[in-house]
C-alpha positions as CSV (number, residue, x, y, z in Angstrom):
1,M,-13.3,-10.9,14.9
2,A,-12.9,-14.6,14.7
3,R,-16.1,-16.5,15.3
4,T,-16.7,-17.0,19.0
5,S,-19.4,-16.2,21.5
6,E,-19.4,-13.1,23.7
7,F,-19.4,-15.4,26.8
8,Q,-16.4,-17.3,25.6
9,L,-14.6,-14.1,25.2
10,I,-15.5,-13.0,28.7
11,E,-14.3,-16.3,30.1
12,R,-11.0,-16.0,28.1
13,F,-10.4,-12.5,29.3
14,T,-11.4,-12.8,32.9
15,S,-9.4,-16.0,33.4
16,A,-6.2,-14.0,33.5
17,F,-7.2,-12.0,36.5
18,R,-7.6,-12.4,40.3
19,L,-11.3,-11.6,40.6
20,E,-11.6,-11.3,44.3
21,G,-10.1,-8.5,46.3
22,P,-10.7,-6.2,49.3
23,G,-14.0,-4.4,49.1
24,V,-15.4,-6.5,46.2
25,V,-18.9,-7.7,47.1
26,A,-19.8,-8.8,43.5
27,G,-17.6,-8.7,40.4
28,P,-17.8,-10.2,36.9
29,G,-20.8,-12.4,36.4
30,D,-23.5,-9.9,37.6
31,D,-25.0,-7.1,35.7
32,C,-23.3,-4.6,38.0
33,A,-20.3,-4.7,40.3
34,L,-20.8,-4.1,44.0
35,T,-17.9,-2.6,46.0
36,R,-17.6,-1.4,49.5
37,P,-15.2,1.6,49.9
38,R,-13.3,1.9,53.2
39,P,-14.9,4.2,55.8
40,G,-13.5,7.8,55.7
41,H,-12.4,7.6,52.1
42,L,-13.6,9.4,48.9
43,L,-14.3,7.2,45.9
44,V,-12.1,8.4,42.9
45,S,-13.3,7.6,39.4
46,K,-11.6,7.8,36.0
47,V,-12.5,6.5,32.6
48,D,-9.9,6.5,29.8
49,Q,-9.7,4.9,26.4
50,V,-7.0,3.7,23.9
51,V,-7.9,3.4,20.3
52,E,-6.1,1.6,17.5
53,G,-4.3,4.0,15.2
54,V,-4.3,6.7,17.8
55,H,-2.8,5.4,21.0
56,F,-1.2,2.2,19.6
57,G,-0.4,0.6,16.2
58,A,1.1,-2.5,14.6
59,A,4.3,-2.3,16.6
60,F,2.4,-3.1,19.8
61,R,2.0,-6.7,21.0
62,P,-1.4,-7.5,22.5
63,E,0.1,-7.7,26.0
64,E,1.4,-4.2,25.6
65,I,-2.0,-2.9,24.4
66,G,-3.6,-4.4,27.5
67,H,-0.9,-2.9,29.8
68,K,-1.2,0.6,28.2
69,A,-5.0,0.6,28.4
70,L,-4.9,0.1,32.2
71,A,-1.8,2.3,32.7
72,V,-3.3,5.5,31.3
73,A,-6.3,5.2,33.7
74,L,-4.2,4.3,36.8
75,S,-2.0,7.3,36.1
76,D,-4.9,9.6,36.6
77,L,-5.8,8.0,39.9
78,A,-2.2,8.5,41.1
79,A,-2.5,12.2,40.1
80,A,-5.5,12.4,42.4
81,G,-3.4,11.1,45.3
82,A,-5.6,7.9,45.2
83,E,-4.8,4.3,45.9
84,A,-6.1,2.1,43.0
85,R,-8.7,-0.4,44.1
86,W,-10.9,-1.7,41.2
87,F,-11.4,-1.3,37.4
88,L,-13.9,-2.2,34.7
89,V,-13.0,-2.8,31.0
90,A,-15.1,-2.3,27.9
91,I,-13.5,-3.8,24.7
92,A,-14.6,-3.2,21.1
93,L,-13.1,-5.9,18.9
94,R,-12.7,-5.6,15.1
95,E,-13.1,-8.5,12.7
96,G,-10.1,-10.9,12.6
97,L,-9.0,-10.7,16.2
98,S,-8.8,-14.2,17.8
99,P,-9.6,-15.4,21.3
100,A,-5.9,-15.9,21.7
101,F,-5.3,-12.2,21.0
102,V,-8.0,-11.3,23.7
103,G,-6.2,-13.6,26.1
104,A,-2.9,-11.9,25.5
105,V,-4.4,-8.4,26.0
106,A,-5.8,-9.7,29.3
107,R,-2.4,-11.1,30.5
108,G,-0.7,-7.8,29.9
109,M,-3.4,-5.9,31.8
110,A,-3.5,-8.5,34.6
111,R,0.3,-8.2,35.3
112,L,0.0,-4.5,35.8
113,A,-3.2,-4.9,37.8
114,A,-1.4,-7.3,40.2
115,R,1.4,-4.8,40.7
116,A,-1.1,-2.0,41.3
117,N,-3.2,-4.2,43.6
118,A,-6.3,-3.3,41.5
119,T,-9.1,-5.8,41.0
120,L,-11.1,-6.4,37.8
121,I,-14.8,-6.1,38.7
122,G,-16.6,-6.1,35.4
123,G,-16.8,-4.9,31.8
124,N,-18.3,-5.5,28.3
125,F,-17.4,-6.8,24.9
126,T,-18.8,-5.5,21.6
127,A,-18.0,-5.8,17.9
128,A,-16.7,-2.7,16.1
129,A,-14.8,-1.6,13.0
130,Q,-11.8,-0.6,15.1
131,L,-10.1,-2.0,18.2
132,S,-10.5,0.1,21.3
133,I,-10.3,-0.5,25.0
134,A,-12.0,1.7,27.6
135,V,-11.0,1.3,31.3
136,T,-12.9,2.8,34.2
137,A,-10.5,2.8,37.2
138,L,-11.7,3.4,40.8
139,G,-9.6,4.3,43.7
140,E,-9.9,5.7,47.3
141,V,-8.3,8.6,49.0
142,R,-8.8,10.3,52.3
143,P,-10.4,13.8,51.8
144,E,-7.5,15.6,53.2
145,H,-5.1,13.9,50.8
146,A,-7.1,14.3,47.6
147,L,-5.2,16.2,44.9
148,R,-6.8,18.3,42.3
149,R,-5.5,20.7,39.6
150,S,-6.9,23.7,41.5
151,G,-4.8,23.7,44.6
152,A,-1.5,25.3,43.4
153,R,-0.4,28.6,45.0
154,P,2.3,31.1,44.1
155,G,5.6,30.0,45.5
156,D,4.8,26.3,45.3
157,R,7.7,24.3,43.8
158,L,7.1,22.2,40.7
159,F,8.3,18.6,40.7
160,V,8.1,15.9,38.1
161,S,8.7,12.2,38.5
162,G,10.8,10.1,36.2
163,V,12.0,11.4,32.9
164,L,10.3,13.4,30.1
165,G,10.2,13.0,26.3
166,E,11.0,9.3,26.0
167,A,7.5,8.2,25.0
168,A,7.3,10.9,22.3
169,L,10.7,9.7,21.0
170,G,9.4,6.1,21.2
171,V,6.6,7.0,18.7
172,R,9.3,7.9,16.1
173,L,11.4,4.8,16.8
174,L,8.4,2.5,16.5
175,A,7.2,4.1,13.3
176,A,10.5,2.9,11.7
177,G,9.7,-0.6,12.8
178,R,9.7,-2.4,16.2
179,P,13.3,-2.9,17.4
180,R,14.2,-6.5,18.3
181,R,15.2,-5.2,21.8
182,P,13.3,-2.0,22.5
183,G,15.3,0.6,24.4
184,P,14.0,2.9,27.1
185,A,12.3,5.3,24.7
186,A,10.4,2.5,22.9
187,R,9.5,0.8,26.2
188,A,8.1,4.2,27.5
189,Q,5.7,4.1,24.6
190,L,4.9,0.4,24.6
191,T,4.5,-0.1,28.4
192,P,4.3,3.2,30.3
193,E,4.5,2.8,34.1
194,P,1.9,4.7,36.0
195,R,3.2,6.1,39.4
196,V,0.7,4.2,41.4
197,R,2.8,4.1,44.6
198,L,4.0,7.7,44.4
199,G,0.4,9.1,44.0
200,P,-0.8,8.4,47.6
201,I,2.5,9.8,48.9
202,A,2.1,13.0,46.9
203,G,-1.4,13.3,48.3
204,R,0.2,13.8,51.8
205,H,2.5,16.6,50.6
206,A,1.5,18.3,47.4
207,S,-1.1,21.0,46.9
208,A,-2.0,20.1,43.3
209,A,-1.1,17.5,40.7
210,V,-1.7,16.4,37.1
211,D,-0.3,13.5,35.1
212,V,1.8,14.3,32.1
213,S,-0.2,12.7,29.4
214,D,-0.6,15.4,26.7
215,G,2.7,17.2,27.2
216,L,4.4,19.0,30.1
217,L,3.4,22.5,28.9
218,Q,-0.1,21.4,28.0
219,D,-0.8,19.7,31.3
220,L,1.0,22.4,33.4
221,G,-1.2,24.9,31.6
222,H,-4.3,23.0,32.7
223,L,-3.1,23.0,36.3
224,C,-2.3,26.7,36.2
225,A,-5.7,27.6,34.6
226,R,-7.6,25.7,37.3
227,S,-5.5,27.2,40.1
228,G,-5.5,30.8,38.7
229,V,-1.7,31.0,38.6
230,G,1.2,31.0,36.2
231,A,4.5,29.1,36.2
232,T,8.2,29.3,35.3
233,I,10.0,26.2,34.0
234,H,13.8,25.9,34.1
235,A,14.8,24.0,30.9
236,A,18.2,22.9,32.2
237,A,16.5,21.2,35.2
238,L,14.2,19.0,33.1
239,P,15.0,15.3,33.6
240,L,15.8,13.8,30.2
241,G,16.7,10.2,29.3
242,R,19.9,9.6,27.5
243,E,18.3,9.2,24.1
244,V,16.3,12.3,24.5
245,A,19.1,14.5,25.8
246,A,21.3,13.4,22.8
247,L,18.8,15.2,20.5
248,G,19.7,18.7,21.9
249,A,17.0,21.3,21.2
250,E,14.7,18.7,19.6
251,G,15.0,16.6,22.8
252,L,13.9,19.7,24.8
253,R,10.9,20.1,22.6
254,L,9.9,16.5,23.0
255,A,10.2,16.9,26.8
256,L,8.1,20.0,26.8
257,T,5.4,19.0,24.4
258,G,5.7,15.3,23.5
259,G,3.2,13.8,25.9
260,E,2.4,10.2,27.0
261,D,5.1,10.2,29.7
262,Y,2.5,9.4,32.3
263,E,4.7,11.0,35.0
264,L,3.3,13.0,37.9
265,L,3.7,16.8,37.8
266,L,3.3,18.2,41.4
267,A,2.9,21.6,42.9
268,V,4.4,21.4,46.4
269,P,4.6,24.0,49.2
270,P,8.3,24.8,49.9
271,A,7.9,23.6,53.5
272,R,6.8,20.1,52.3
273,A,9.3,19.6,49.4
274,A,12.1,17.9,51.4
275,A,9.7,15.5,53.1
276,L,8.1,14.6,49.8
277,R,11.5,13.9,48.3
278,R,12.5,11.7,51.2
279,A,9.2,9.8,51.1
280,A,9.5,9.2,47.3
281,A,13.1,8.0,47.6
282,R,12.1,5.4,50.2
283,I,10.0,3.7,47.5
284,G,12.6,4.2,44.8
285,E,10.9,7.0,43.0
286,T,12.8,10.0,41.7
287,L,11.4,13.6,41.8
288,T,13.1,16.5,40.1
289,E,12.4,20.2,40.8
290,I,11.8,21.9,37.5
291,G,10.3,25.3,38.3
292,V,8.0,27.4,40.4
293,V,4.4,28.5,40.5
294,D,4.0,32.2,39.8
295,E,1.3,34.8,40.7
296,A,1.5,36.2,37.1
297,P,-0.5,34.2,34.6
298,G,1.1,32.4,31.7
299,L,3.9,29.9,31.2
300,R,7.6,30.9,31.0
301,V,10.6,28.7,30.0
302,L,14.1,29.9,31.0
303,D,17.5,28.7,29.8
304,E,20.5,28.2,32.1
305,A,21.2,31.9,32.1
306,R,17.6,32.6,33.1
307,R,16.9,34.0,29.7
308,P,13.4,33.3,28.3
309,L,13.1,30.7,25.6
310,P,10.2,30.7,23.1
311,V,7.2,28.8,24.3
312,P,6.0,26.5,21.5
313,A,2.6,27.5,20.0
314,R,1.6,23.9,20.1
315,R,2.1,22.9,23.8
316,G,1.1,19.2,23.5
317,W,-1.3,16.7,22.1
318,E,-4.8,17.8,21.1
319,H,-7.2,15.1,19.8
320,F,-9.4,17.4,17.7
321,R,-6.8,19.8,16.3
322,A,-7.4,20.5,12.6
């Protein structure tokens, strides 16, 4: 890291943010942040981390690194049905990164924070051999609207927001060099958009939820395991972007197992499905019905003729796979 003091870095970083917000009693500048949750709400907490060489590489601009670091944590709050309120950031900087780089990371993060109405309330800087950013995001949800992975029931319909597979395709495109004008797949990898407005709406209608970060099949498997159910996916119903759909069978594989889409996967009681779709449409969000929750355990993928397709042995991303 270029020579500068920790306190200069803190000043450089925090200057990009609005540091006052609802419920903030004390933010950056004290040893601990103090916040006041709204009465009648649960506090929802999530910590996530992006690491150089794992979650981002040379194709990422610093603003995009900052955006992604916050986006992955906010996505989990949305999957809990929570409204984002506050966040803390811990940054490990490697040698050679300048204060200007730190400022650019902050600007990318601050733009997303402003859209999500989330306030920076603290954090930490340290030196390290590798750049990494850990974000602790805090949100609020009414107890009756809180979503968990364990609430799905047989007969629930499965819905997913947005499109699938683009972020996984984006990894391949960026590996070949950053395009001068990134298309939808590259942008899905560089600046994923967490469904922060959809999450609280889903909390009023869905029975269970998870964000699609490690792959549709992988994350659906987690939801089913916690709920004690199985699921059937209709491959022809999966929402694919144009670039992914053009790949045919390989595009389907990316949609099922690629990961980093940061879309919401929702289990919804049939009686609530139409109301959820209407509420999502009012804020410009698209939901696609892709399958159903089954009583029988296991995951099944069917083609257009309702014939079973092979379920890939590798269902998504695993950090510690040999």
